N, C-alpha and C positions, 0 to 999 in steps of 0.2 A: 742653445734654445732657449727664447725665455718662456716659462710656465704659464698658462691659461691661468687668470684670477678667477679663484675659487669664491661667490657670491653667495651667503646665505641671508635671509629675510624671515622675520620672524614679527610677530605682535606683542608689546609690553602692555601690562596695567590694564586696568581697568576699561581704559578710553582706546586701546588696544590700537596705539599709535604704531606704524611701522618700523623696524629698529634692522638696519642692514649693515653686516659684516663682510666686508671683503678681506679672503689672505692672498700674498702674493700682488697686493696692487698695485705698486709701483715696480718697471720692469730691470731698475737696477738702484736697490735700497743702498749698495754699497755707497754709488756715486753719490748721491744726495748725503749719506753720513759725511763723505769727505766736503762734500759742498759746506756743510752748515758746520764742520771744524774751522772752514778758513773764511768764514764769515763773520760779519761785525754785529754781536748782539746789542740790542739796549731795551732799558724798561719798555713796560710794554702799556704803562700806563695804570688809572687806577681800578680797571677790571679784571685783568689777568694778573696773576703772581709770581711773575717772573718776568723774563727778558724775549723778546721778538728779534728775528733778523731775516732779510730778506729772504727769496726763495731763487732757486735757478730760475734762468727766463725759460727756458722746457719743461719747466716740470707740469705744470697743468696739459701742454700737449701730449705730454706722455701718458696723463691718466684720465685723460679727456675719454677714449672710447669706452674703459670701465664704467666712469662715471655716468656719460650719456645712457648706458644701458640702465644703470640701478635706477635714473631720475625718471625716465621714461617709464619702466617695467613697474616700479612699486610706487614713487610718488603721484605720476600722471604725469611730468611734462614734458610736453609735446612742441613748444613753440621755440625757446630759446633757453639758452642759459645764461646769464650773468655773474662773475666772480667778483663780490663783494669785496674780500680782505683773502690774503692766503700766504701766510709767512711760514718757516720755522719758530719753534716756541719750546722754551724750556721752564719750567717750573721751580723757582730756586726761592720762594720766599719763606723763610722760617715759620712754623706753625704760630706761634706766639707775637708774628710782627702782623698780621693778616688783619685787613680793616671786615668788619662787618660784613660788607658786602661778599667777601670772597669767603668766608667762614659757611656760606651757606646755598644751597641747590639757586640756578637762577634760570630765566631763559636768555636766548640770545636777541628775540627778536619778537615782536608781536603781531607783523604784519604776516597773511597768509602767502605762500609760496616759496617761503626763507628754508636754507637746508645748510646743517654744520655738518661738514667733518675733519673728523679728527684722523691722523694717520701717525700710528708709533714707528718709529725706527729705532728700536733699541733692542739689539742682541740679547736675546736671552729672556726678553720682556720683561715687564714691568709692571705699575701702576696703570690700571686701566680709566674706564669712565663709570661711571655710575649714573642711575634714573628715580626718580623720587616722586612721591606723591604727598601734597601738604596735609598734613593730617584733620585741619581744622575745616576746610574747604572740601579735599576730598579731590582737588584739581590737580592733574599730574600735565596740563598745558594750559599756557597763560594768554589771553590775546587781549584786546581793546576792553571788552564787553566785561571778560572778568578783573582784571585789572585790577581797576581801584577798588574792589571787596578786598581781595587777598591784599592789597598793600596793606588796608587800613587793619585786617587781621593780623599778619604778620605785627605790623608795628605794636598793635598792642602786645602779642602773645613775648614780643623780643624786650618790654619792658620788664616783664617777668623774669625771664632766663634766657641770655645774650650767650648762645654755643660756643665754644671753645676749641682754635685748632680745624684741620680740614676736616671735612664730613666725607667719611666714607660707606658707613653705615647707618641704620636706624638711628633716626635721636627721639625729643620729645614732637619735634616740631611737622618732623619729616620720616615717612615711613620708605627706603630703598625698596624700587618694586623692580628693578634689574641691576645688572655689572656686566660689563665686557671687559673679561683682562687684557690688556696687551700684553701685541705677540708682538714680533717684530716684523714690518711691512703687514700691518694689518691695518687695514682704515674701518672704522666704524662713521654710519651715516643717520643723521635724524636729523628727522623736523626742528627748526629754532626755539620752537614754542614749546617744547618739551624742559622739564625741569630737569637739570643734568649737573653736575659737578666731574671734576676730576678726582678719582679715586686714591688718594694719597692716603699710603697707610702710615700707622704713627711706626716716626724713626725711617722715614724712607731718606734718602741720600739724595739732596736737594742741590745736586752740582751748576754748576754754569758752566762745566767743561761739557761741549755738545756729547765727548765721546763715550761721558759717563753717568750723566744726567737724564732727565725723564725729556728726549728728543720726541718731539712729534711737530708734524704740520698742521696747524688750524688753517680750516678755509671756512668761510659764509659765503652763500650761493643766494640767488634769484634763480627760481627755478621757474617756467612759465608756460 
């Protein structure tokens, strides 16, 4: 018998943004790991520091009930849910080969109603996800109104000192306001406008083997 997912929600930072953790998110995480082991991963492009692969066709159907509950009860989505992108992901890029963009906290979208999901699939847990405040502006989220000021201030800051490696904790430019440790079959769900980053620890094993590396599902949703 499949256990009922355990949903917990809290608000983080000065902006009091909702952050949801769901333990026991998927009914069969072993089947997902087997599917990832058989999948063909490819470079993710310029933003994500690793590789991605397609999900099983039934993944979203299997998690939709708990996801719909979270989006309705925590984020106020009442109409419909659109999946913009959802794939297996593995962080594989060595710290010294990261682009500048990959070495900073980021937001996934500026538009209202966009939601991000990270579903961890590592037995024994591992590196999770961290959330940040930009010190100079005080911003913890970004939208179209805030973006020009933030981008101008960040550009000036980076001329003086560009960070190196993955960001996991406080830096001169960003203060960490929350971190969610990775646990097997745990999902973290948050607004895409929140500054965040994978909390990749120094010396982390960045394997391209789904059985050994930081295997997650990453998904981007539009909730209405």
